[in-house]
C-alpha positions in Angstrom: 7.1 -1.2 -18.8 7.1 -3.7 -15.9 6.4 -2.3 -12.5 6.2 -4.0 -9.1 4.7 -2.1 -6.1 4.8 -3.5 -2.6 2.5 -2.6 0.2 1.3 -3.8 3.6 4.4 -3.2 5.7 4.4 -1.4 9.0 5.2 -1.7 12.7 4.0 -4.8 14.5 4.7 -6.4 17.9 6.6 -9.7 18.2 4.2 -12.6 17.6 2.0 -10.5 15.3 1.1 -10.9 11.7 1.3 -8.8 8.5 0.3 -9.5 4.9 2.5 -8.0 2.2 1.1 -7.4 -1.3 2.9 -7.0 -4.6 1.0 -5.4 -7.4 2.5 -6.1 -10.8 1.8 -4.2 -14.0 3.1 -4.0 -17.5 2.8 -7.7 -18.2 1.1 -10.7 -16.8 3.0 -12.5 -14.0 1.4 -15.9 -14.9 4.5 -17.3 -16.7 7.1 -16.0 -14.2 8.6 -17.2 -11.0 8.0 -14.6 -8.3 9.8 -14.0 -5.1 10.1 -12.0 -1.9 13.4 -10.8 -0.6 14.4 -8.7 2.4 17.3 -6.5 3.4 18.0 -5.6 7.0 20.2 -2.6 7.8 23.9 -3.4 7.3 23.1 -6.8 5.8 22.9 -8.2 2.3 19.6 -8.8 0.6 18.4 -12.3 1.2 15.8 -14.6 -0.3 12.6 -15.1 1.8 10.3 -17.1 -0.4 9.7 -18.0 -4.0 6.7 -19.3 -6.0 7.0 -20.7 -9.5 4.7 -20.2 -12.3 3.2 -23.6 -11.5 2.7 -22.7 -7.9 5.6 -24.5 -6.2 7.0 -22.7 -3.2 10.3 -22.5 -1.4 11.2 -20.7 1.8 14.3 -19.6 3.7 14.9 -21.8 6.7 14.4 -18.8 9.0 10.8 -18.3 7.9 9.6 -21.8 7.2 6.3 -22.6 9.0 5.7 -18.9 9.7 5.5 -17.2 6.2 3.4 -18.2 3.2 3.8 -16.9 -0.3 0.9 -17.0 -2.7 -0.1 -15.6 -6.1 -3.2 -14.5 -7.9 -2.4 -14.5 -11.6 -5.9 -13.2 -12.5 -5.2 -10.0 -10.6 -1.4 -9.9 -11.2 -0.7 -10.0 -7.4 1.7 -11.8 -5.2 1.4 -12.0 -1.4 3.5 -12.8 1.6 1.5 -13.8 4.7 3.8 -13.4 7.7 2.8 -14.9 11.1 4.6 -15.2 14.4 6.9 -12.3 13.5 10.2 -11.8 15.3 12.4 -8.8 15.8 14.9 -10.4 13.4 12.3 -10.2 10.6 12.7 -6.4 10.6 13.8 -5.4 7.1 12.7 -3.8 3.9 10.9 -6.4 1.9 11.1 -6.5 -1.9 9.0 -8.2 -4.6 10.9 -9.7 -7.4 10.1 -11.0 -10.9 12.9 -13.0 -12.4 13.5 -14.8 -15.7 16.5 -15.9 -17.7 16.5 -12.5 -19.5 15.1 -10.0 -17.0 15.1 -9.2 -13.3 12.7 -6.7 -11.8 12.4 -5.3 -8.3 9.8 -3.2 -6.5 10.7 -0.2 -4.3 10.3 -2.2 -1.1 8.1 -1.9 2.0 9.4 -1.6 5.5 8.5 -4.2 8.1 9.5 -3.4 11.7 8.9 -5.9 14.5 9.3 -4.3 17.9 7.6 -4.0 21.2 
């Protein structure tokens, strides 16, 4: 059974940094594209960043230059380094593993950016 567990969220001041982690279990992530999404109160879930099995990355325009997605296939981990955080980055952040036949989500981790 596939499981994704996010951690690393919390309360941070504007301009601060956080590193989110996604621990995958049940199968190796090495052949899958992985992603981070977020959902703010009253808004739809949106894509933040993706990383392909080959290591290519894409980012939402709103986070380009501030966030970095990475993966550690040996340890079945995906990370999201978030720098220069803004209040509008406040949301629940979700890890995602997607393929043509499956789509898995973690339970999410809350990120709050506030002074």
